[in-house]
N, C-alpha and C positions, 0 to 999 in steps of 0.2 A: 515281214515275211508273208508270202501267200502260200497257203497249203493247197495243193491240188488233190482232189478226191473225185472218185467216180460217183456221180449222182444222176438220177433220172432228170432229164431236162423238162422245163415247162414249155411245151411246144406252141401253146396258144392260150391267151387269156382274154376273156370278154369283159373284164372289169375295167373299162376305159377310164373311170374316175380315180383309179388307184395311182398313187404317186410313182409306183414302179412300172406302170404300164405306158408304153409308147408304141403306137401302131399295132395294137392287139398282141403285143409281146411283153413278157415280164422280164425286167432287167435288174431285179434284186440279185444279190450274190447267191442267196439260198432262201427258200421259203419253208415254213412249217405248216403242215396240214393237220387240222383236227383239234378237238378239245377232249378226246377220249371216246366220244360218241358220235359226233357230227363231222362230216368231211369238209369243214370250212377252212378257208385260207387264213391262218392266223397272222400272216404277214401283211395282208391287205390293209391299207388305210387311205381314206378319201382325202385328196389334196389337189388343189388347182395346179400346183407345180409338178412337173413330171421329171423323172430322172433323165439325164443326158447320157448315161452309160450305155454302151452297146453290147455288154455281155448278155449271155443267155442264162436265165435263172435255173437253178437246180433245186431239187427237193431235199432239204437237209434233214428233216425229221417228219415222221408221220405218227400222230398220236391216236389214230383211229384203229383200235385193236382188232375189230372184226373185219377189216378190209382184207381181201385175198392177197393184195400186193404188200401188206405190212409184214415185214420180217424183222423182228427185234426192234421195233419202232423206227425202221427205215423202209422207204419205198423201194420195191423191187421191180416196178414197171419200167419199161424202157423210156417212156416219156408220159407226161400227163397233160391234160387240158383243164383249164379253169373256166367256170361260167357263173353267171348270176342266177340266183334263185331267190326272188323277193329282194330283201335287203342284205342277203348273204352272198358271199362268193364261195362256191363249192368246187371241190375236185370232181370233175366229171368222169374221171377214170376209176373212181371208187367202185368196188364190187365186193359184195359180201355173200 
């Protein structure tokens, strides 16, 4: 069974080394942002193989409590973008 929910979509991802990234788009079913303090993509993992799925990823959970888009550990933004910052992949939509 697939459960349909409304989640903000990941509109763009610059983490091209991620297994879920194909053509700068995230194709995970849902991602998790943050560790409570930093807006990192917890779903990111470096892998030479990339998903063949065509779905658009959604933001399933956000653990960055000081983000203006965080409402009860869920993202309320319409969409987010992910980008690289050093060796981390961050939510570029994060605002505090």
